[in-house]
C-alpha positions as CSV (number, residue, x, y, z in Angstrom):
1,M,0.0,0.0,0.0
2,K,1.2,3.4,-0.7
3,K,2.5,5.6,2.0
4,S,0.0,8.3,1.1
5,N,-2.9,6.0,1.4
6,V,-1.8,5.0,4.9
7,T,-1.6,8.6,5.9
8,V,-5.1,9.2,4.7
9,I,-6.5,6.2,6.5
10,A,-4.8,7.3,9.7
11,A,-6.3,10.8,9.5
12,V,-9.7,9.4,8.9
13,L,-9.5,7.1,11.9
14,I,-8.2,10.0,14.1
15,A,-11.1,12.2,12.9
16,L,-13.6,9.3,13.6
17,H,-12.3,8.9,17.2
18,V,-12.4,12.6,17.8
19,G,-16.0,12.7,16.6
20,I,-17.1,9.8,18.7
21,F,-15.4,11.4,21.8
22,I,-17.2,14.7,21.2
23,L,-20.6,12.9,20.9
24,F,-19.9,11.0,24.1
25,I,-19.1,14.2,26.0
26,G,-22.2,15.9,24.7
27,A,-24.4,13.1,25.7
28,R,-23.2,13.2,29.4
29,A,-23.7,16.9,29.5
30,K,-27.4,16.6,28.6
31,K,-28.1,13.7,31.0
32,P,-30.7,15.1,33.7
33,K,-29.6,15.3,37.3
34,P,-31.8,13.5,40.0
35,A,-34.4,15.8,41.6
36,K,-33.8,17.2,45.1
37,E,-36.3,17.8,47.8
38,P,-37.3,21.5,48.0
39,T,-35.6,23.4,50.7
40,A,-36.2,26.9,52.2
41,P,-34.6,29.7,50.3
42,V,-31.2,30.7,51.4
43,T,-29.8,34.2,51.1
44,R,-26.6,33.1,49.4
45,P,-27.3,30.2,46.9
46,E,-23.7,30.0,45.6
47,L,-22.7,28.5,48.9
48,K,-23.1,24.8,49.2
49,T,-23.2,23.0,52.6
50,Q,-21.9,19.6,53.2
51,S,-24.6,18.8,55.8
52,Q,-28.0,17.6,54.8
53,T,-29.7,19.5,57.8
54,P,-32.2,22.0,56.5
55,P,-31.3,25.7,57.1
56,P,-32.8,27.3,60.3
57,S,-36.0,29.2,60.1
58,K,-36.1,33.1,60.1
59,F,-35.1,34.6,63.5
60,E,-37.3,37.5,64.7
61,I,-36.2,39.9,67.5
62,P,-38.9,40.3,70.0
63,E,-40.2,43.8,70.9
64,L,-38.6,45.1,74.1
65,N,-40.8,46.2,77.0
66,L,-39.1,49.2,78.4
67,L,-41.8,50.0,81.1
68,P,-40.9,49.4,84.7
69,P,-42.2,46.1,86.0
70,E,-45.3,46.2,88.1
71,E,-44.9,45.4,91.8
72,P,-46.4,42.1,92.6
73,K,-49.7,42.4,94.4
74,P,-49.8,40.7,97.8
75,A,-51.9,37.7,97.9
76,P,-55.2,38.3,99.8
77,A,-54.9,37.4,103.5
78,A,-57.0,34.6,104.7
79,P,-59.9,35.8,106.7
80,K,-59.3,35.8,110.4
81,K,-61.6,34.1,112.7
82,T,-63.3,36.6,115.1
83,V,-63.7,35.7,118.7
84,Q,-66.7,37.3,120.6
85,S,-65.6,38.9,123.8
86,A,-66.9,41.6,126.1
87,P,-65.7,45.1,125.0
88,L,-63.0,46.6,127.2
89,P,-63.8,50.0,128.6
90,K,-61.7,52.8,127.0
91,P,-59.3,54.5,129.4
92,A,-60.6,57.9,130.6
93,P,-58.8,60.7,128.9
94,R,-56.5,63.0,130.8
95,S,-56.9,66.8,130.7
96,R,-53.8,68.8,129.9
97,S,-53.7,69.6,133.6
98,G,-53.1,65.9,134.3
99,E,-56.4,65.0,135.8
100,T,-58.2,62.0,134.5
101,I,-61.7,62.9,133.3
102,A,-64.1,60.3,132.0
103,S,-66.0,60.3,128.7
104,P,-69.5,58.7,128.5
105,G,-69.5,55.3,127.0
106,N,-72.1,52.5,126.9
107,R,-71.7,50.8,130.3
108,D,-74.5,50.3,132.7
109,G,-74.1,52.2,135.9
110,Y,-72.0,54.9,134.2
111,L,-72.9,57.9,132.2
112,R,-73.8,56.8,128.7
113,R,-74.0,58.7,125.4
114,D,-76.2,56.1,123.6
115,L,-79.5,56.7,125.4
116,P,-82.7,57.1,123.3
117,D,-83.5,60.6,122.0
118,R,-85.9,62.3,124.4
119,R,-85.7,65.9,123.1
120,T,-89.1,67.6,123.6
121,S,-90.8,70.7,122.4
122,K,-93.3,70.7,125.2
123,V,-93.6,73.9,127.3
124,Y,-93.9,73.5,131.1
125,S,-95.2,76.3,133.2
126,S,-92.8,75.4,135.9
127,L,-90.1,72.7,136.6
128,V,-89.3,73.3,140.2
129,G,-89.3,70.4,142.7
130,K,-89.8,70.2,146.5
131,T,-86.1,69.8,147.0
132,Y,-85.1,69.6,143.3
133,A,-86.5,68.5,140.0
134,S,-83.5,66.4,139.0
135,A,-80.2,65.4,140.6
136,I,-77.2,63.2,140.0
137,V,-73.6,62.7,141.4
138,I,-70.8,61.4,139.3
139,D,-67.2,60.1,139.8
140,A,-65.4,62.4,137.3
141,R,-62.5,60.0,136.8
142,T,-64.7,57.1,135.6
143,G,-68.1,58.5,134.9
144,K,-69.6,56.1,137.4
145,I,-73.0,57.2,138.8
146,L,-72.7,57.5,142.6
147,F,-76.2,58.8,143.2
148,E,-79.2,59.8,141.1
149,D,-82.7,60.9,141.8
150,Q,-85.0,61.7,138.9
151,A,-81.8,62.3,136.9
152,H,-83.7,62.0,133.6
153,S,-86.6,64.4,134.6
154,Y,-86.8,67.6,132.6
155,A,-85.6,70.8,134.1
156,Y,-84.9,74.4,133.0
157,P,-81.2,74.9,133.7
158,A,-81.3,78.7,133.3
159,S,-77.7,80.1,133.4
160,V,-76.2,76.6,133.7
161,T,-76.7,76.8,129.9
162,K,-73.6,79.1,129.9
163,L,-71.4,76.0,130.4
164,M,-72.2,75.1,126.8
165,T,-71.5,78.7,125.7
166,L,-68.1,78.3,127.4
167,L,-67.3,74.9,125.8
168,V,-68.2,76.0,122.3
169,T,-66.1,79.1,122.6
170,L,-63.1,77.2,124.0
171,E,-63.3,74.7,121.2
172,Q,-63.4,77.4,118.6
173,I,-60.2,78.9,120.2
174,D,-58.6,75.4,120.0
175,A,-59.6,75.2,116.3
176,G,-57.9,78.5,115.6
177,M,-61.1,80.2,114.5
178,I,-60.8,82.8,117.2
179,S,-58.2,83.9,119.8
180,P,-58.5,84.7,123.5
181,S,-57.0,88.1,122.6
182,D,-59.6,89.0,120.0
183,K,-61.2,92.3,120.5
184,V,-65.0,91.8,120.7
185,A,-67.6,94.1,119.1
186,I,-70.3,95.4,121.5
187,T,-73.6,96.1,119.6
188,K,-76.9,97.6,120.7
189,E,-78.3,94.0,120.7
190,V,-75.7,93.0,123.2
191,A,-76.3,96.1,125.4
192,E,-80.1,95.4,125.6
193,I,-80.0,91.8,126.9
194,G,-80.9,92.5,130.6
195,G,-80.8,90.3,133.6
196,S,-77.4,89.6,135.2
197,E,-74.8,91.7,133.2
198,V,-71.7,93.8,133.2
199,Y,-73.3,96.6,131.4
200,L,-71.5,96.4,128.1
201,D,-71.9,99.6,126.1
202,P,-71.6,99.9,122.3
203,R,-69.1,102.7,122.9
204,E,-66.9,100.0,124.5
205,S,-66.7,98.0,121.2
206,G,-63.3,96.6,120.9
207,C,-62.3,97.4,124.5
208,F,-62.8,93.8,125.8
209,T,-61.2,90.6,124.7
210,V,-62.7,87.1,124.4
211,D,-60.8,86.2,127.5
212,D,-62.3,89.2,129.4
213,L,-65.8,88.2,128.4
214,L,-65.3,84.5,129.3
215,K,-64.5,85.7,132.8
216,A,-67.6,87.9,132.9
217,L,-69.6,84.9,131.5
218,M,-68.5,82.3,134.0
219,I,-67.7,84.3,137.2
220,H,-70.4,87.0,137.1
221,S,-72.9,85.0,134.9
222,A,-73.2,88.0,132.5
223,N,-75.9,87.7,129.9
224,D,-74.5,90.5,127.8
225,A,-71.1,88.8,127.7
226,A,-72.8,85.6,126.5
227,R,-74.5,87.5,123.6
228,A,-71.3,89.3,122.6
229,L,-69.4,86.0,122.5
230,A,-72.2,84.3,120.5
231,L,-72.0,87.0,117.9
232,H,-68.2,87.0,117.8
233,V,-68.0,83.2,117.5
234,G,-71.1,82.4,115.4
235,G,-71.7,85.6,113.5
236,T,-75.4,85.5,114.5
237,R,-77.1,84.3,117.7
238,E,-79.1,81.7,115.7
239,L,-75.9,80.1,114.2
240,F,-74.3,80.0,117.6
241,V,-77.3,78.3,119.2
242,D,-77.1,75.8,116.3
243,M,-73.5,75.1,117.3
244,M,-74.6,74.5,120.9
245,N,-77.3,72.0,119.9
246,Q,-74.9,70.3,117.5
247,K,-72.4,69.9,120.4
248,A,-75.1,68.6,122.7
249,R,-75.9,65.8,120.2
250,E,-72.3,65.0,119.7
251,L,-71.8,64.6,123.5
252,G,-74.9,62.4,123.8
253,M,-77.1,65.0,125.7
254,N,-80.2,63.3,124.2
255,S,-82.7,65.2,126.3
256,T,-81.4,68.7,125.8
257,V,-82.6,71.5,123.6
258,Y,-81.0,75.0,123.5
259,H,-82.8,78.1,122.5
260,S,-80.4,80.7,123.8
261,E,-76.7,81.3,124.7
262,H,-77.5,82.7,128.1
263,G,-80.4,80.7,129.6
264,L,-82.8,83.6,130.1
265,P,-86.5,82.5,129.8
266,P,-88.2,83.5,126.6
267,S,-91.6,85.0,126.2
268,D,-94.6,83.2,127.6
269,G,-95.7,80.2,125.5
270,E,-92.1,79.6,124.2
271,Q,-89.9,76.8,125.5
272,P,-86.8,77.8,127.6
273,D,-83.6,75.9,127.3
274,I,-84.5,72.4,128.6
275,S,-82.3,69.6,129.9
276,T,-81.8,67.0,132.7
277,A,-79.4,66.6,135.5
278,Y,-78.0,63.5,133.6
279,D,-77.3,65.6,130.5
280,I,-75.7,68.4,132.5
281,A,-73.4,65.9,134.1
282,I,-72.3,64.9,130.6
283,L,-71.7,68.5,129.8
284,S,-69.8,69.1,133.0
285,L,-67.4,66.3,132.2
286,A,-66.9,67.7,128.7
287,C,-66.0,71.1,130.2
288,L,-63.6,69.5,132.8
289,R,-61.8,67.8,130.0
290,H,-60.8,71.2,128.7
291,P,-57.9,72.6,130.8
292,Q,-59.1,76.2,130.8
293,T,-62.5,75.6,132.3
294,L,-61.4,75.6,135.9
295,N,-59.4,78.8,135.4
296,Y,-62.7,80.5,134.7
297,T,-65.2,78.7,136.9
298,G,-62.8,78.4,139.9
299,T,-61.9,82.1,140.2
300,K,-63.4,83.7,143.3
301,L,-62.9,87.3,142.4
302,T,-61.4,89.4,139.6
303,Y,-62.1,92.6,137.6
304,L,-62.8,93.8,134.1
305,P,-60.2,96.1,132.7
306,L,-60.8,99.9,132.5
307,T,-62.3,101.5,129.4
308,P,-62.8,105.2,128.5
309,L,-66.3,104.9,129.9
310,R,-65.4,103.2,133.2
311,K,-63.6,105.1,135.9
312,D,-63.4,102.1,138.1
313,K,-62.7,98.5,137.4
314,F,-65.9,96.4,137.3
315,M,-65.7,93.6,140.0
316,L,-66.5,90.1,139.0
317,A,-67.5,88.0,142.0
318,N,-68.3,84.3,141.6
319,R,-72.0,83.5,141.9
320,N,-71.2,80.0,143.2
321,A,-71.3,80.3,147.0
322,L,-69.4,77.0,147.4
323,I,-66.4,78.9,145.9
324,G,-67.0,82.2,147.5
325,K,-69.2,83.1,150.5
326,D,-69.8,79.6,151.8
327,P,-66.9,77.6,150.5
328,Y,-66.9,73.8,150.2
329,E,-63.5,72.1,150.4
330,G,-61.9,71.6,147.0
331,C,-64.8,73.2,145.0
332,D,-63.6,74.9,141.9
333,G,-66.6,75.0,139.6
334,L,-68.8,74.9,137.7
335,K,-72.0,77.1,137.2
336,T,-75.1,78.4,138.9
337,G,-78.5,79.2,137.3
338,Y,-81.9,80.7,138.2
339,H,-85.1,81.8,136.7
340,D,-88.6,81.7,138.1
341,R,-89.9,78.9,135.9
342,G,-86.8,76.8,136.4
343,G,-85.9,77.5,140.0
344,W,-82.4,77.4,141.4
345,S,-79.8,75.1,139.8
346,L,-76.1,74.3,140.3
347,A,-73.6,72.1,138.5
348,A,-70.7,71.8,141.0
349,T,-67.4,70.0,141.2
350,A,-64.8,69.5,143.9
351,Q,-61.5,67.6,144.3
352,Q,-60.4,65.9,147.5
353,N,-57.6,63.4,148.1
354,G,-57.1,62.8,144.4
355,N,-60.8,62.2,143.7
356,R,-63.1,64.5,141.8
357,V,-66.9,64.5,142.1
358,V,-69.5,66.2,140.0
359,S,-72.9,67.1,141.5
360,V,-75.9,68.5,139.5
361,V,-79.0,69.9,141.2
362,L,-81.7,71.4,138.9
363,G,-84.9,73.0,139.9
364,A,-84.5,73.7,143.6
365,P,-87.1,75.9,145.3
366,D,-84.6,78.4,146.7
367,K,-80.9,79.3,146.8
368,N,-80.2,77.9,150.2
369,T,-81.9,74.5,149.5
370,R,-79.8,74.3,146.2
371,N,-76.5,75.1,148.0
372,E,-77.1,72.8,151.0
373,T,-78.3,69.9,148.8
374,T,-75.3,70.3,146.6
375,K,-72.9,70.1,149.6
376,K,-74.7,66.9,150.9
377,L,-74.5,65.3,147.5
378,L,-70.8,66.1,147.1
379,D,-70.3,64.6,150.6
380,K,-72.2,61.5,149.5
381,G,-70.0,61.2,146.4
382,F,-66.7,61.4,148.2
383,A,-68.0,59.0,150.9
384,A,-68.8,56.4,148.2
385,L,-65.3,56.8,146.7
386,N,-63.5,56.5,150.1
387,R,-65.2,53.2,151.1
């Protein structure tokens, strides 16, 4: 065979092998790859992982609560079992002077503030007894009743009413509404009161203080001083009397009705101030709990200050004979009273050997009977405490 033919055949064979090789490579390139299970999309597809674990799910940042945490509420306490027991009596309060003075409670045999309402509008022509209309004796430290006789019978206390005028005025001083040094106006209404008085004149307006008029009220039993104080404290007489009745209700004086600040009887057919010995005993203890009371009620003699109209000092002599003219040992209060429809009355107190007794006599037929009966009742009270 010729050399040229051999070369041609070799070239053909080489070309044939190259063609077959190219066809084989093309067939492999077109062969489909096996299907994979769908996976969650990834953010960078060009990266291949060697693990077959599926990529993690999308992570969300929770919203932050920037408010301060609430304080935990305490769990409700389990209900306590109550044990029924007799109420213990409250200790008697002490006045600022150091004396122990009782307040009415709800114990039998002692002054109580929870008795039924017996206020009346009935008008009596006279409430005067053979010896008295109503009487009671009290241990001031405990409120224990040491003696009583018709203690709940109605009576007209007359100027004993001024004890409530004193108490309301002192409490208004304590509340800061007025001051003992306030200058008091003297009006024509004040000057025309009548009865026991210190003869206040409108031209003396502003000459006397609250303290001056409290002395005139309690030592001399001055009706004009009572009216001047009522106007100064309450603005009007009516408003002041309302304050008196409100205080009476607060104290438990459930048989008492006030119509005046001085105790004078009104016109015929109208009811005077009305009360009982029992209620006046409650009032007396309330006054004794105030430290200034005995400074006024226990003064035997003093004087009003001079004014441009008065050349001489006006003498204030205590109307309570047990302090002045006919003294009883340890007596330092409280208040006398008299008018013809109510007779002669006296709320008195005395201290002996650390004990204090309060005696109330309302509606005695005359001054001597009132005073002597009061001394006997005070004796009876101290004797009971000294047993």
